[in-house]
PAPA-528720 format. One record per residue: residue in one letter; x negated, y, z of N, C-alpha, C in turn. Coordinates in pm, whole numbers, padded with zeros to 5 digits, always signed. Layout:
AXYZXYZXYZ;...
//
This chain:
M+03912+08748+08500+03822+08780+08367+03923+08889+08246;H+04007+08902+08316+04073+09028+08260+04142+09136+08332;S+04131+09283+08262+04190+09336+08331+04351+09369+08352;A+04369+09412+08456+04525+09412+08499+04603+09532+08416;A+04551+09599+08335+04613+09695+08213+04634+09599+08098;S+04579+09475+08097+04615+09391+07971+04736+09328+07950;P+04798+09351+07870+04971+09357+07820+05014+09191+07833;Q+05126+09179+07863+05157+09002+07876+05171+08984+07718;G+05162+08812+07735+05174+08762+07590+05065+08673+07584;L+05035+08626+07435+04908+08553+07436+04768+08621+07406;G+04773+08738+07418+04654+08853+07382+04512+08829+07457;P+04561+08795+07622+04456+08739+07704+04413+08611+07697;F+04492+08528+07646+04480+08392+07668+04379+08347+07504;V+04428+08437+07427+04307+08426+07283+04198+08467+07297;S+04191+08586+07396+04052+08634+07400+03965+08593+07505;Y+04028+08480+07596+03965+08425+07685+03911+08304+07569;I+04005+08208+07485+03953+08091+07412+03834+08168+07314;M+03834+08291+07267+03730+08368+07178+03654+08394+07262;G+03632+08426+07369+03501+08456+07442+03412+08298+07472;W+03516+08206+07546+03427+08080+07554+03375+08004+07428;T+03434+08016+07351+03400+07969+07193+03237+08045+07162;Y+03284+08142+07147+03197+08260+07122+03033+08201+07171;F+03064+08213+07341+02950+08132+07409+02922+08001+07398;A+03012+07926+07396+02926+07741+07287+02826+07751+07212;A+02949+07880+07083+02828+07868+06965+02755+07949+06990;W+02729+08048+07062+02590+08116+07073+02497+08051+07136;S+02500+07992+07231+02464+07927+07348+02394+07784+07211;V+02465+07703+07166+02432+07602+07138+02341+07623+06974;S+02324+07760+06969+02282+07777+06858+02111+07807+06869;F+02104+07774+07011+01926+07809+07037+01862+07669+07013;Y+01966+07546+07045+01932+07443+07049+01827+07357+06954;P+01894+07372+06814+01853+07366+06715+01714+07362+06647;Q+01689+07515+06673+01542+07526+06646+01439+07429+06766;A+01477+07495+06876+01380+07389+06995+01385+07233+06921;I+01488+07166+06903+01484+07018+06869+01384+07024+06756;H+01429+07126+06597+01361+07098+06547+01201+07127+06525;N+01135+07184+06607+00984+07198+06646+00997+07103+06744;W+01004+07052+06799+01038+06916+06893+00987+06791+06838;R+01091+06821+06673+01083+06657+06632+00922+06661+06539;R+00934+06829+06484+00821+06858+06369+00656+06832+06459;K+00622+06863+06606+00539+06896+06682+00503+07007+06620;S+00570+07129+06587+00494+07234+06501+00558+07327+06512;V+00512+07445+06448+00605+07569+06475+00573+07663+06331;Q+00497+07580+06274+00469+07639+06137+00580+07674+06038;G+00596+07815+05988+00699+07864+05911+00821+07912+06021;L+00811+07941+06143+00851+08042+06248+00754+08146+06286;S+00868+08267+06272+00774+08411+06282+00760+08406+06491;L+00603+08380+06482+00598+08432+06631+00642+08529+06699;D+00651+08667+06612+00748+08766+06649+00881+08766+06713;F+00982+08708+06627+01087+08666+06645+01100+08594+06778;V+01008+08515+06835+01003+08408+06927+00963+08496+07064;H+00878+08585+07087+00834+08615+07165+00967+08751+07230;L+00961+08823+07091+01058+08969+07135+01190+08885+07147;N+01278+08765+07127+01393+08725+07166+01384+08744+07302;V+01249+08675+07408+01290+08657+07514+01280+08787+07565;L+01224+08882+07533+01242+09015+07602+01399+09064+07581;G+01435+09050+07453+01546+09134+07405+01697+09036+07505;F+01682+08926+07531+01760+08826+07593+01783+08894+07786;L+01637+08917+07782+01622+08940+07941+01697+09078+07945;C+01670+09143+07850+01748+09295+07892+01923+09252+07900;Y+01909+09191+07798+02095+09173+07754+02168+09074+07924;S+02047+08958+07951+02098+08945+08112+02131+09035+08224;I+02008+09111+08230+02026+09188+08324+02108+09297+08334;F+02169+09321+08189+02280+09461+08153+02424+09377+08175;N+02442+09242+08117+02573+09192+08167+02584+09136+08330;L+02473+09098+08396+02467+09072+08497+02513+09212+08598;A+02478+09279+08604+02487+09425+08654+02645+09468+08637;F+02646+09457+08486+02811+09527+08458+02910+09431+08548;L+02865+09319+08539+02993+09192+08602+02975+09219+08716;F+02904+09215+08838+02886+09184+08959+02815+09319+09063;S+02791+09458+09001+02719+09573+09074+02886+09654+09086;S+02871+09608+09204+02991+09755+09238+02971+09871+09168;V+02855+09966+09215+02749+10069+09197+02787+10087+09035;V+02717+09976+08973+02790+09982+08832+02900+10026+08753;Q+03020+09947+08847+03125+09946+08802+03171+10065+08786;E+03120+10128+08912+03210+10260+08978+03141+10390+08897;E+03030+10342+08800+02941+10430+08751+03055+10442+08628;Y+03055+10350+08581+03129+10329+08446+03267+10351+08448;K+03376+10366+08541+03446+10428+08584+03462+10552+08569;R+03384+10614+08658+03354+10777+08625+03342+10846+08508;R+03315+10769+08417+03302+10797+08285+03356+10754+08163;N+03433+10711+08240+03525+10639+08142+03695+10626+08156;D+03703+10765+08231+03872+10778+08287+03938+10696+08366;G+03863+10586+08431+03889+10486+08521+03917+10350+08483;Q+03861+10355+08379+03895+10218+08307+03805+10095+08300;E+03791+09993+08344+03694+09883+08351+03632+09855+08226;N+03532+09788+08284+03420+09780+08159+03426+09621+08112;L+03431+09615+07957+03508+09482+07897+03339+09361+07893;V+03295+09326+07972+03139+09288+08003+03258+09163+08070;R+03254+09015+08055+03316+08900+08033+03225+08788+08155;A+03279+08697+08219+03172+08618+08258+03104+08523+08150;N+03157+08524+08022+03119+08427+07923+02996+08471+07880;D+03006+08644+07876+02858+08760+07827+02776+08693+07921;V+02789+08680+08028+02682+08678+08134+02597+08504+08127;F+02707+08383+08105+02645+08270+08094+02582+08245+07942;F+02611+08317+07853+02559+08346+07712+02380+08383+07738;A+02411+08484+07803+02284+08554+07795+02156+08486+07894;V+02203+08451+08003+02133+08348+08086+02091+08238+08007;N+02193+08198+07961+02124+08084+07884+02029+08077+07741;A+02099+08204+07668+01965+08257+07607+01844+08276+07688;V+01819+08362+07780+01696+08339+07840+01575+08244+07829;I+01715+08127+07913+01643+07965+07921+01523+07938+07822;F+01640+07914+07670+01634+07846+07566+01496+07952+07478;S+01516+08085+07495+01444+08168+07421+01284+08125+07478;T+01285+08084+07612+01185+08115+07674+01079+07932+07627;I+01180+07850+07611+01131+07732+07591+01083+07704+07479;T+01150+07766+07336+01124+07830+07244+00948+07840+07260;M+00951+07949+07299+00830+08034+07298+00739+07968+07363;V+00722+07882+07480+00652+07800+07559+00589+07672+07447;Q+00693+07631+07291+00699+07531+07201+00537+07624+07127;T+00563+07742+07118+00432+07767+07012+00301+07812+07074;W+00333+07793+07229+00177+07759+07249+00122+07669+07241;G+00192+07542+07295+00140+07422+07237+00146+07327+07082;Y+00231+07372+07011+00256+07284+06932+00158+07354+06758;K+00162+07243+06696+00103+07298+06557+00120+07439+06539;R+00028+07481+06485+00084+07633+06360-00074+07685+06283;D+00004+07777+06177-00103+07812+06102-00215+07885+06204;P-00355+07903+06135-00445+07968+06207-00421+08077+06215;S-00362+08127+06091-00323+08311+06087-00180+08338+06177;Q-00128+08237+06207-00026+08267+06275+00018+08295+06400;G+00055+08423+06448+00032+08485+06547+00097+08548+06593;V+00091+08645+06702+00213+08760+06725+00130+08914+06639;S+00230+08922+06589+00183+09131+06525+00159+09212+06622;L+00046+09276+06629+00026+09413+06736+00159+09472+06736;F+00248+09494+06613+00353+09565+06630+00423+09528+06734;A+00488+09373+06727+00540+09332+06839+00489+09331+06988;K+00341+09329+07039+00242+09350+07108+00317+09463+07177;A+00258+09582+07061+00292+09726+07153+00440+09729+07166;F+00543+09698+07108+00677+09701+07129+00716+09639+07260;I+00645+09536+07294+00697+09469+07403+00647+09555+07527;G+00518+09614+07505+00429+09632+07621+00508+09795+07645;L+00565+09874+07502+00584+10009+07555+00710+09958+07604;A+00837+09883+07591+00937+09849+07641+00939+09819+07782;I+00835+09713+07799+00812+09743+07936+00767+09838+08041;V+00691+09962+08010+00614+10031+08060+00729+10125+08053;L+00847+10199+08000+00958+10314+07979+01021+10213+08068;S+01078+10103+08042+01162+10039+08127+01129+10054+08310;T+01025+10041+08333+00981+10059+08481+00967+10177+08504;S+00895+10240+08420+00952+10452+08452+01056+10458+08490;F+01159+10413+08412+01294+10439+08414+01353+10418+08567;L+01324+10286+08571+01330+10240+08750+01282+10288+08840;G+01185+10347+08814+01083+10421+08919+01111+10565+08949;A+01213+10631+08854+01257+10760+08871+01426+10730+08928;I+01430+10648+08894+01599+10640+08991+01548+10603+09127;A+01491+10465+09131+01454+10461+09262+01427+10579+09378;L+01315+10666+09333+01269+10782+09400+01374+10933+09379;G+01506+10860+09336+01596+10986+09338+01606+11068+09219;A+01578+11045+09148+01617+11118+08991+01767+11159+09004;T+01811+11307+09028+01942+11326+09027+02006+11345+08875;D+01934+11316+08766+02044+11340+08655+02024+11221+08585;K+02008+11079+08679+01976+10896+08640+02073+10879+08722;E+02184+10763+08651+02230+10674+08762+02221+10510+08704;W+02228+10374+08769+02159+10277+08721+02205+10290+08612;I+02358+10268+08567+02393+10267+08417+02351+10320+08312;D+02274+10426+08358+02152+10494+08249+02024+10412+08198;L+01970+10324+08327+01856+10239+08307+01920+10125+08236;L+02043+10076+08272+02116+09958+08186+02157+09972+08034;Y+02207+10125+08012+02222+10123+07869+02060+10148+07807;F+01997+10184+07864+01847+10196+07787+01817+10061+07786;L+01841+09956+07845+01790+09838+07797+01855+09782+07709;S+01977+09792+07706+02052+09806+07630+02041+09816+07478;Y+01971+09926+07469+01919+09935+07330+01794+09919+07283;I+01716+09862+07402+01634+09782+07331+01639+09628+07309;K+01770+09614+07376+01774+09492+07325+01854+09532+07178;L+01913+09610+07146+01989+09602+06992+01892+09664+06904;A+01740+09695+06906+01622+09751+06898+01572+09583+06862;I+01507+09515+06935+01441+09386+06908+01563+09291+06832;T+01696+09306+06823+01770+09247+06751+01761+09257+06610;F+01714+09356+06566+01706+09442+06395+01584+09385+06393;I+01472+09402+06448+01327+09393+06457+01278+09256+06392;K+01336+09194+06543+01272+09016+06559+01298+08942+06400;Y+01418+08973+06325+01513+08875+06198+01358+08965+06108;C+01328+09069+06108+01283+09109+06007+01137+09014+05971;P+01061+08975+06057+00927+08885+05980+00995+08769+05942;Q+01082+08707+05987+01155+08576+05955+01199+08590+05791;V+01253+08706+05774+01314+08730+05636+01205+08744+05538;Y+01073+08775+05605+00972+08764+05506+00854+08657+05490;I+00910+08597+05590+00851+08442+05563+00884+08356+05481;N+01024+08331+05472+01130+08263+05424+01046+08331+05301;Y+01107+08484+05226+01091+08526+05072+00933+08510+05038;A+00845+08503+05115+00723+08492+05059+00674+08362+05058;A+00706+08254+05133+00710+08071+05097+00822+08040+05029;K+00926+08132+04950+01047+08086+04897+01097+07910+04956;S+01079+07967+05081+01139+07843+05146+01152+07843+05273;T+01276+07834+05363+01320+07819+05463+01266+07717+05560;A+01172+07635+05522+01125+07542+05594+01079+07571+05737;G+01078+07472+05825+01025+07550+05981+01152+07618+06079;W+01276+07682+05975+01344+07783+06005+01473+07673+06001;S+01558+07635+06138+01666+07604+06140+01792+07645+06094;V+01863+07583+05973+01941+07665+05895+02104+07609+05991;H+02082+07553+06086+02190+07498+06198+02203+07626+06284;A+02073+07670+06320+02097+07784+06441+02202+07884+06393;I+02120+07905+06245+02199+08022+06215+02329+08022+06163;L+02413+07921+06188+02567+07886+06124+02606+07896+06250;L+02543+07860+06362+02625+07896+06490+02614+08057+06518;D+02466+08080+06506+02517+08226+06529+02592+08297+06473;F+02560+08274+06327+02677+08348+06275+02846+08313+06325;T+02857+08248+06345+03034+08175+06404+03020+08280+06564;G+02963+08266+06653+02901+08314+06757+02924+08481+06772;G+02864+08517+06633+02847+08712+06643+03020+08728+06522;V+03070+08639+06536+03221+08698+06461+03274+08683+06575;L+03273+08591+06676+03395+08577+06730+03324+08649+06898;S+03225+08714+06875+03214+08790+06979+03266+08958+06967;I+03291+08984+06844+03286+09101+06797+03470+09082+06824;A+03508+08976+06770+03626+08996+06796+03702+09005+06913;Q+03633+08919+07000+03698+08950+07124+03690+09086+07208;L+03564+09108+07170+03558+09267+07218+03611+09387+07142;V+03683+09379+07040+03771+09444+06994+03941+09410+06998;L+03950+09285+07052+04094+09268+07066+04095+09284+07230;D+04002+09301+07277+04038+09322+07446+04061+09466+07469;A+03945+09591+07374+03956+09721+07379+04117+09790+07345;A+04218+09677+07251+04333+09661+07196+04414+09619+07313;L+04410+09524+07357+04503+09447+07493+04504+09602+07585;S+04365+09672+07629+04359+09766+07740+04372+09891+07682;D+04383+09891+07595+04430+10029+07469+04340+10129+07535;D+04211+10103+07508+04107+10197+07594+03986+10085+07478;W+04003+10233+07360+03881+10180+07243+03746+10228+07328;S+03709+10299+07407+03615+10362+07459+03559+10246+07507;G+03605+10113+07523+03528+09991+07583+03429+09935+07484;I+03436+09935+07340+03367+09926+07278+03235+10022+07317;S+03219+10110+07269+03103+10216+07315+03056+10218+07437;G+03138+10185+07533+03090+10137+07663+03027+10025+07676;D+02986+09911+07556+02946+09792+07562+02872+09801+07415;P+02779+09915+07404+02729+09884+07222+02648+09780+07222;V+02591+09693+07331+02500+09610+07261+02565+09491+07227;K+02687+09469+07306+02761+09322+07260+02842+09376+07075;F+02885+09449+07083+02912+09507+06933+02801+09501+06858;G+02687+09574+06883+02558+09574+06783+02493+09430+06744;L+02511+09372+06905+02422+09252+06867+02492+09156+06764;G+02665+09127+06823+02689+09030+06716+02700+09087+06556;F+02722+09259+06506+02702+09295+06401+02561+09299+06331;V+02473+09304+06389+02319+09282+06360+02341+09165+06304;S+02363+09031+06394+02327+08900+06426+02367+08859+06264;I+02551+08908+06267+02646+08867+06120+02521+08901+05976;A+02490+09017+05960+02374+09079+05887+02298+08942+05828;F+02232+08935+05900+02084+08879+05896+02130+08741+05879;D+02227+08687+05954+02268+08573+05919+02288+08542+05774;L+02420+08626+05722+02439+08652+05607+02291+08633+05467;V+02147+08740+05544+02082+08707+05456+02019+08564+05440;F+01993+08494+05577+01933+08361+05616+02011+08247+05516;I+02168+08267+05550+02212+08183+05457+02176+08167+05295;T+02191+08267+05283+02209+08333+05124+02000+08269+05050;Q+01941+08288+05190+01801+08219+05147+01831+08081+05107;H+01869+07999+05205+01887+07897+05249+01944+07822+05103;Y+02074+07853+05087+02159+07803+05053+02173+07845+04897;I+02094+07916+04864+02121+08015+04697+02015+08047+04682;L+01904+08088+04751+01764+08171+04661+01637+08061+04661;Y+01710+07944+04756+01572+07875+04752+01646+07703+04815;R+01709+07674+04743+01854+07571+04806+01782+07429+04711;N+01669+07477+04621+01637+07360+04567+01571+07256+04633;G+01483+07348+04747+01404+07289+04868+01281+07241+04799;K+01201+07277+04674+01138+07229+04647+00973+07273+04722;D+00962+07381+04761+00906+07428+04876+00895+07398+05002;S+01018+07370+05038+01007+07278+05166+00949+07144+05163;K+00942+07084+05070+00933+06946+05043+00794+06951+05022;V+00730+07066+04909+00565+07063+04915+00493+07102+05068;L+00553+07182+05117+00553+07213+05261+00559+07090+05388;G+00606+07008+05362+00657+06868+05436+00501+06761+05379;D+00478+06750+05233+00419+06695+05206+00251+06742+05279;L+00252+06892+05263+00127+06894+05289+00097+06883+05503;E+00215+06874+05558+00198+06908+05702+00165+06720+05694;D+00235+06620+05639+00183+06504+05645+00076+06450+05568;A+00008+06534+05481-00105+06514+05418-00254+06542+05542;D-00173+06610+05632-00295+06688+05720-00255+06594+05842;D-00155+06513+05894-00134+06427+05966-00211+06303+05986;A-00232+06273+05840-00268+06155+05738-00425+06147+05781;H-00469+06257+05710-00598+06300+05740-00623+06298+05918;D-00589+06383+05997-00603+06353+06144-00644+06231+06197;E-00557+06104+06131-00546+05987+06172-00645+05937+06155;R-00691+05933+05967-00783+05864+05934-00905+05900+05978;Q-00910+06030+06054-01053+06064+06150-01049+06010+06253;R-00959+05999+06334-00942+05968+06473-01003+05788+06467;L-00971+05723+06362-00956+05519+06313-01145+05560+06275;L-01174+05639+06191-01337+05663+06153-01414+05701+06276;G-01349+05745+06376-01430+05788+06512-01452+05688+06595;Q-01350+05605+06563-01313+05467+06674-01447+05394+06627;R-01424+05368+06466-01525+05260+06423-01663+05269+06457;S-01693+05447+06471-01809+05486+06471-01845+05466+06627;
//
């Protein structure tokens, strides 16, 4: 799990605990939203841009971590660029990323079948971003496969990591606006945010600790996606926590939204009964 350069002591053990704790917190953070959607049988109040961008972002992150942990070619390319140092990707990074892809996909599938507002959909910007990211990544892959002399596999992985970083920032913005416009966080699970915040803090802490233990601070710049993912997630989590517990803590608008949904359900039930009687 840790490089031979790590000094003796509790440091490696603490890093190990931090890594798997952040894995647990970040992984479990995907469950509350999926459960929330399932209980309501609705995705009203949830940004569909966030959901669809999440799938692409974590797919990029999974490829990045899997290659850094298991590909000897990528590991050697990293060493050549970092004075022979090992990269700081750990097994918990891989397990988290793969778990994130699975549950992001489950949430995305829920948006296809559960109740949502007529105006609720994926924005043109999100569609364009996803399409452009796929085209550019495929072109990058093709160039390396065809023997481009100025590019290596690690360059493609860094490109995928930059896509993930961009998505991490972009995906939260629509949800922040939706909460602001509704003056409510209804449809958005705060439990997921609290777990996400915990995972972000521990993720950064593990990366910094590993860099200190190996006396190689280039390990942080060598894994920009992990540091950036944790930092941006923490920043937006603080925004969501502020919205939920301070700005809209009275929950009046949430109650109104819930009452409207209950009224719609009651109306649908009355219509079905009338249809049966006729």
